[in-house]
C-alpha positions as CSV (number, residue, x, y, z in Angstrom):
1,X,0.0,-0.1,0.0
2,X,2.8,2.5,0.9
3,X,4.3,1.8,-2.5
4,X,1.2,2.9,-4.2
5,X,1.1,6.0,-2.1
6,X,4.7,6.8,-3.4
7,X,3.8,6.5,-7.0
8,X,0.6,8.5,-6.9
9,X,2.7,11.6,-5.4
10,X,5.9,10.8,-7.6
11,X,4.7,12.8,-10.7
12,X,4.3,15.8,-8.6
13,X,7.6,15.5,-6.5
14,X,10.0,14.2,-9.4
15,X,12.5,16.7,-9.8
16,X,13.1,15.9,-13.6
17,X,13.7,18.7,-16.0
18,X,10.3,19.5,-17.2
19,X,11.3,23.1,-16.7
20,X,12.6,24.4,-19.9
21,X,13.9,27.4,-21.8
22,X,13.3,28.3,-25.5
23,X,15.8,31.4,-26.3
24,X,14.9,34.1,-24.2
25,X,11.6,32.6,-23.1
26,X,11.7,30.5,-20.0
27,X,8.9,28.2,-18.8
28,X,8.2,25.9,-15.5
29,X,5.1,23.8,-15.9
30,X,5.4,23.5,-12.1
31,X,4.3,27.1,-11.6
32,X,0.8,27.0,-13.5
33,X,-2.3,27.4,-11.4
34,X,-3.6,24.1,-12.9
35,X,-0.5,22.3,-11.6
36,X,-0.5,23.8,-8.1
37,X,-4.1,23.2,-7.6
38,X,-3.3,19.3,-8.0
39,X,0.0,19.5,-6.3
40,X,-1.0,21.4,-3.0
41,X,-3.7,18.8,-2.0
42,X,-1.7,15.8,-3.0
43,X,1.4,17.2,-1.1
44,X,-0.7,17.2,2.1
45,X,-2.9,14.2,1.7
46,X,-0.1,11.9,0.6
47,X,3.4,13.4,1.7
48,X,2.4,14.8,5.1
49,X,-0.9,13.3,6.5
50,X,-0.5,9.5,5.0
51,X,3.1,9.4,6.4
52,X,2.2,10.7,9.8
53,X,-0.2,7.8,10.1
54,X,2.6,5.4,10.5
55,X,3.4,3.8,14.1
56,X,6.8,4.3,15.6
57,X,9.4,3.2,16.4
58,X,9.8,0.5,13.6
59,X,12.5,1.5,11.3
60,X,10.7,1.4,7.9
61,X,8.0,3.5,9.4
62,X,10.5,5.8,10.8
63,X,11.5,6.9,7.1
64,X,7.9,7.3,6.2
65,X,7.1,9.4,9.1
66,X,10.4,11.4,8.6
67,X,9.3,12.0,4.9
68,X,6.6,14.2,6.2
69,X,8.7,16.8,7.8
70,X,10.3,18.8,5.0
71,X,6.9,19.1,3.0
72,X,5.5,20.5,6.4
73,X,8.4,23.0,6.6
74,X,7.9,24.0,2.7
75,X,4.2,25.0,3.1
76,X,4.4,25.9,6.9
77,X,1.5,23.3,7.5
78,X,0.3,23.3,11.0
79,X,-3.1,21.8,12.2
80,X,-3.9,20.2,15.7
81,X,-3.9,16.7,14.0
82,X,-0.3,17.3,13.0
83,X,0.7,18.6,16.4
84,X,-0.7,15.5,17.9
85,X,1.4,13.3,15.8
86,X,4.4,15.3,16.5
87,X,3.9,15.0,20.1
88,X,3.4,11.1,19.6
89,X,6.6,11.2,17.7
90,X,8.5,12.9,20.5
91,X,7.3,10.3,22.9
92,X,8.9,7.5,20.7
93,X,12.1,9.4,19.8
94,X,14.3,7.8,22.3
95,X,13.8,4.6,20.4
96,X,14.2,6.1,16.9
97,X,17.5,6.9,14.8
98,X,19.6,10.1,15.4
99,X,18.4,11.2,12.1
100,X,15.0,11.0,12.8
101,X,15.4,12.7,16.1
102,X,17.3,15.5,14.4
103,X,14.6,15.9,11.5
104,X,11.8,15.9,14.3
105,X,13.5,18.8,16.2
106,X,14.1,20.6,13.0
107,X,10.4,20.7,11.9
108,X,9.4,21.7,15.6
109,X,12.0,24.5,15.3
110,X,10.6,25.7,12.1
111,X,6.9,25.4,12.6
112,X,6.3,25.0,16.5
113,X,9.2,27.2,18.0
114,X,7.8,27.0,21.7
115,X,5.4,24.5,22.0
116,X,7.7,21.3,22.3
117,X,10.2,22.8,24.8
118,X,9.8,20.0,27.4
119,X,9.9,17.2,24.8
120,X,13.1,18.6,23.4
121,X,14.7,19.2,26.7
122,X,14.2,15.5,27.5
123,X,15.6,14.4,24.2
124,X,18.8,16.7,24.6
125,X,19.4,14.9,27.9
126,X,19.2,11.7,26.2
127,X,21.2,12.6,23.1
128,X,24.5,11.1,22.4
129,X,24.8,12.5,18.8
130,X,26.5,16.0,18.5
131,X,24.1,17.1,15.7
132,X,21.1,16.1,17.9
133,X,22.2,17.7,21.1
134,X,23.1,20.9,19.2
135,X,19.7,21.4,17.5
136,X,18.0,20.5,20.8
137,X,20.1,23.1,22.7
138,X,19.4,25.7,19.7
139,X,15.6,25.0,20.1
140,X,15.8,25.9,23.8
141,X,18.1,28.7,23.6
142,X,16.5,30.2,20.7
143,X,19.3,32.6,19.8
144,X,19.4,34.0,23.2
145,X,15.5,34.5,23.6
146,X,15.8,31.9,26.7
147,X,19.2,32.9,28.2
148,X,18.3,30.9,31.2
149,X,18.9,27.7,29.4
150,X,22.8,28.6,29.0
151,X,23.9,27.0,32.2
152,X,21.9,23.8,31.6
153,X,23.1,23.5,28.2
154,X,26.8,24.1,28.9
155,X,26.7,21.7,31.9
156,X,25.3,18.9,29.8
157,X,27.7,19.8,26.9
158,X,30.6,19.2,29.1
159,X,29.2,16.2,31.0
160,X,27.9,14.3,28.0
161,X,30.8,15.2,25.3
162,X,33.9,15.8,27.5
163,X,35.9,13.5,25.1
164,X,34.7,15.3,21.9
165,X,36.0,18.6,22.6
166,X,37.1,19.1,19.0
167,X,33.7,18.3,17.3
168,X,33.1,21.1,15.0
169,X,29.3,20.9,15.6
170,X,29.9,21.1,19.4
171,X,32.5,23.8,19.0
172,X,30.1,26.1,17.0
173,X,27.2,25.3,19.6
174,X,29.6,26.6,22.4
175,X,30.7,29.3,20.5
176,X,27.2,30.8,19.9
177,X,26.1,30.3,23.5
178,X,29.0,31.6,25.0
179,X,29.6,34.6,22.9
180,X,29.4,38.2,23.8
181,X,27.9,41.1,22.0
182,X,28.4,41.0,18.3
183,X,31.8,42.4,17.2
184,X,32.0,45.5,15.1
185,X,31.9,45.2,11.5
186,X,35.4,45.8,9.9
187,X,35.6,48.5,7.1
188,X,33.7,47.3,3.9
189,X,35.9,49.4,1.9
190,X,38.8,47.0,2.6
191,X,36.6,43.9,1.3
192,X,35.5,46.0,-1.6
193,X,39.1,46.8,-2.6
194,X,40.4,45.3,-5.9
195,X,43.2,43.9,-3.4
196,X,40.8,41.3,-2.1
197,X,40.6,38.5,-4.6
198,X,42.5,40.4,-7.0
199,X,41.4,39.7,-10.6
200,X,38.6,37.8,-9.8
201,X,34.9,38.5,-9.9
202,X,33.2,39.0,-6.4
203,X,29.6,38.5,-5.6
204,X,28.8,40.4,-2.4
205,X,25.3,39.3,-0.6
206,X,24.7,41.8,2.3
207,X,22.1,40.4,4.8
208,X,20.6,41.2,8.3
209,X,21.2,39.3,11.4
210,X,17.4,38.6,11.3
211,X,17.0,36.7,8.1
212,X,13.3,37.5,7.7
213,X,14.4,40.6,6.0
214,X,15.8,40.4,2.5
215,X,19.2,41.1,1.7
216,X,20.9,42.7,-1.3
217,X,23.3,41.3,-3.7
218,X,26.1,43.2,-5.9
219,X,28.8,42.5,-8.1
220,X,32.4,43.5,-8.5
221,X,34.4,43.1,-11.6
222,X,38.0,41.7,-11.6
223,X,39.4,45.1,-12.1
224,X,37.8,46.4,-8.7
225,X,35.0,48.4,-10.3
226,X,31.5,47.5,-9.7
227,X,28.8,46.2,-12.0
228,X,26.2,48.8,-13.2
229,X,23.0,48.8,-15.2
230,X,22.2,50.6,-18.2
231,X,21.5,53.8,-16.2
232,X,24.9,53.9,-14.7
233,X,23.7,52.8,-11.2
234,X,25.1,50.3,-9.2
235,X,23.6,46.9,-10.1
236,X,21.8,45.3,-7.1
237,X,18.9,42.8,-6.6
238,X,17.3,41.6,-3.4
239,X,18.3,38.3,-2.3
240,X,17.1,35.9,0.7
241,X,19.6,34.2,2.8
242,X,16.8,32.7,5.2
243,X,16.3,29.0,5.4
244,X,12.6,27.7,5.9
245,X,13.8,26.5,9.2
246,X,15.6,29.5,10.5
247,X,18.0,27.4,12.2
248,X,21.7,28.7,12.8
249,X,24.2,28.6,10.0
250,X,26.2,25.5,11.2
251,X,23.3,23.3,11.3
252,X,21.9,21.0,8.5
253,X,19.3,23.1,6.6
254,X,20.1,26.4,8.5
255,X,20.4,29.9,7.1
256,X,23.1,30.7,4.8
257,X,26.5,31.0,6.6
258,X,28.4,34.4,6.4
259,X,31.7,34.2,5.0
260,X,33.6,33.3,1.7
261,X,32.3,30.9,-1.1
262,X,34.3,29.8,-4.1
263,X,32.4,30.7,-7.2
264,X,32.6,28.5,-10.1
265,X,30.3,29.4,-12.8
266,X,26.7,28.3,-13.7
267,X,24.4,25.3,-13.9
268,X,20.7,24.5,-14.3
269,X,19.0,22.5,-11.6
270,X,17.0,19.5,-12.1
271,X,14.6,20.5,-9.1
272,X,11.3,22.0,-9.8
273,X,11.3,23.9,-6.7
274,X,14.5,25.8,-7.8
275,X,13.3,25.9,-11.8
276,X,15.2,26.6,-14.8
277,X,17.0,30.0,-14.6
278,X,20.7,29.1,-14.3
279,X,22.1,29.2,-10.8
280,X,25.4,30.4,-9.5
281,X,27.4,27.4,-8.3
282,X,29.1,28.1,-4.7
283,X,31.3,25.9,-2.5
284,X,32.5,26.2,1.1
285,X,35.7,24.9,2.6
286,X,36.0,21.3,3.1
287,X,33.2,21.0,0.6
288,X,36.0,21.0,-2.2
289,X,39.6,20.4,-2.1
290,X,41.8,23.2,-0.6
291,X,43.6,23.6,-3.8
292,X,40.3,24.2,-5.7
293,X,39.2,27.0,-3.2
294,X,42.1,29.3,-2.5
295,X,43.6,31.6,-5.0
296,X,47.3,30.5,-4.5
297,X,47.3,27.2,-2.5
298,X,50.8,26.0,-1.3
299,X,52.3,23.3,-3.6
300,X,51.1,19.8,-2.5
301,X,48.6,21.4,0.1
302,X,45.4,19.1,0.2
303,X,44.7,19.5,3.9
304,X,42.1,22.1,5.1
305,X,43.2,24.5,7.8
306,X,42.0,27.9,8.9
307,X,45.3,29.8,7.8
308,X,44.7,29.5,4.3
309,X,41.2,30.9,4.7
310,X,42.3,33.6,6.8
311,X,44.9,34.7,4.2
312,X,42.2,35.4,1.6
313,X,40.8,38.1,3.8
314,X,42.2,41.7,4.2
315,X,43.9,42.2,7.6
316,X,41.4,44.3,8.9
317,X,38.9,41.4,8.6
318,X,41.0,38.6,9.9
319,X,40.0,38.8,13.3
320,X,36.2,39.2,12.5
321,X,34.7,35.8,13.6
322,X,31.6,35.9,11.8
323,X,33.2,36.0,8.4
324,X,34.7,32.4,9.2
325,X,30.9,30.8,9.4
326,X,31.3,29.2,5.9
327,X,34.6,27.7,7.1
328,X,33.2,26.0,10.2
329,X,29.8,25.3,8.3
330,X,31.8,23.4,5.8
331,X,33.7,21.5,8.6
332,X,30.3,20.7,10.1
333,X,29.4,19.0,6.9
334,X,27.0,21.5,5.2
335,X,27.1,21.5,1.3
336,X,25.2,22.3,-1.7
337,X,24.7,26.2,-0.8
338,X,24.3,27.9,-4.0
339,X,22.6,31.1,-5.5
340,X,19.5,30.4,-7.4
341,X,16.1,31.4,-8.4
342,X,12.6,30.0,-7.3
343,X,9.5,28.5,-8.5
344,X,8.1,27.8,-5.1
345,X,4.6,29.0,-4.7
346,X,5.0,32.4,-2.7
347,X,1.3,32.1,-1.4
348,X,2.6,29.7,1.1
349,X,4.2,32.5,2.9
350,X,1.5,35.3,3.0
351,X,1.8,37.0,6.2
352,X,5.4,36.3,6.8
353,X,8.0,39.3,6.8
354,X,9.9,38.0,3.8
355,X,7.1,37.5,1.7
356,X,7.0,37.4,-1.5
357,X,10.4,36.0,-1.1
358,X,10.5,32.4,-0.9
359,X,13.0,30.8,1.8
360,X,15.2,27.8,0.9
361,X,17.1,25.2,2.7
362,X,20.0,27.5,3.3
363,X,20.7,28.9,-0.1
364,X,20.8,32.4,-1.5
365,X,17.6,32.7,-3.3
366,X,16.3,35.6,-5.7
367,X,12.8,36.4,-6.4
368,X,11.1,35.2,-9.5
369,X,7.5,35.7,-11.1
370,X,5.8,33.0,-13.1
371,X,2.6,33.1,-15.3
372,X,-0.2,31.1,-13.8
373,X,-1.8,30.5,-16.9
374,X,1.3,29.4,-19.1
375,X,4.2,28.8,-16.6
376,X,6.2,31.5,-18.6
377,X,8.8,33.3,-16.6
378,X,7.9,37.0,-16.1
379,X,10.2,38.4,-14.0
380,X,13.5,37.1,-12.7
381,X,16.1,38.9,-10.2
382,X,18.1,35.7,-10.6
383,X,18.5,36.0,-14.3
384,X,19.7,39.7,-13.8
385,X,22.2,38.3,-11.1
386,X,23.4,35.7,-13.7
387,X,23.5,38.7,-16.3
388,X,25.7,41.0,-13.9
389,X,28.0,38.1,-12.9
390,X,28.5,37.3,-16.8
391,X,28.9,41.1,-17.4
392,X,31.7,41.0,-14.7
393,X,33.5,38.0,-16.4
394,X,33.2,34.5,-16.6
395,X,31.5,33.6,-13.1
396,X,34.7,32.4,-11.8
397,X,36.0,33.9,-8.3
398,X,34.3,34.2,-4.9
399,X,31.1,35.2,-3.1
400,X,30.9,36.7,0.2
401,X,27.9,36.9,2.6
402,X,28.0,39.5,5.2
403,X,25.6,40.7,7.9
404,X,25.0,44.3,8.3
405,X,23.5,44.2,11.8
406,X,20.0,43.7,13.1
407,X,18.0,46.5,11.8
408,X,14.6,45.4,11.0
409,X,14.2,46.1,7.5
410,X,15.5,45.1,4.2
411,X,18.9,45.9,3.2
412,X,19.0,48.9,0.6
413,X,21.8,50.0,-1.7
414,X,22.0,53.2,0.2
415,X,23.2,51.0,3.3
416,X,26.5,50.4,1.3
417,X,26.8,52.9,-1.5
418,X,29.5,55.1,0.2
419,X,31.7,52.3,0.9
420,X,31.4,51.4,-2.7
421,X,32.2,55.0,-4.0
422,X,35.2,55.1,-1.5
423,X,36.6,51.8,-2.7
424,X,36.4,52.7,-6.5
425,X,38.0,56.0,-5.9
426,X,41.6,54.7,-6.3
427,X,40.7,52.7,-9.4
């Protein structure tokens, strides 16, 4: 019976390339009203409700039950029945796999941020997996919203993992919870300078600490000047760096880490949720070889270390800890963070601060608009970004993600324009 359910939903979820482009006209049938009117009810019925009927902790049933978590996050699906089934899952979680437990806390973090505190606290005490312990701790601490949890988390961390002091996930957890106030942002003119990543294209994505607010992306040419539009203004488009989970940067499916990424050209995704607009390929440290990431690696250098990454930065940025997030996220095992467009139905997110932007699973996501009648692409910030990167060069270089503080508003070009002008003065 389960196989029949799988094959019914398969035509909707299969990420094959039914999205296509013909010259300058780009289509995605996934975005039509007809498709969505079939897809959304089927997603709820088969991918969520049917999978959540399963009894736990049977191993096969765990896989099916867990398969409901991401669709629930995607459409922010919350009902009393689903809440009851998650409460049931928490009651059985101590007999389930670490990956099931991690996924369970993830969907609770995304959709029920305060309702499962007692269950998550119990799970944290039992956890022997660093990733499970860390996501439980982050659920309870909630970016400092519950500072009273700090002492309990740190005591358990030292008690349970005293022989795992160098585990990168636990190191990031300890660093986040024990951190003082955010450090001051170093001079933007230094990282805009042509001396940073000399001779290469650089894509800069500026974000807020609160990733509910959209960021802004600009592009620097290899000569140090910035890409401009046809009117002579600095090119920029909005870009969202928020994961649907809103988890911190070092955890699976968390927000986009700050820091440096290797940029290696363009690709077209087979995922219908990303769509046919070319994406920009990015890689973090540990995700690719050190000699593929660095500009001038030492001969025979194949082992990752912080010094090589640090040497990429201007001296004024080398002691700024947030810019090392991509390094540590890669060490923690995060992968596949790219800059892409979107075919996700923005109506899922009406009422959210980031609407009409659509969150991802940790990527940099640019807004796109598609015809509900034909599936034709009508507007695309991602295509504008692709064109700007191509105007700058061949798409080979670096991307840098930087938070500009916790102002409760989207990033605007005016926030960074004076620093761009200052950096270009010496060219």
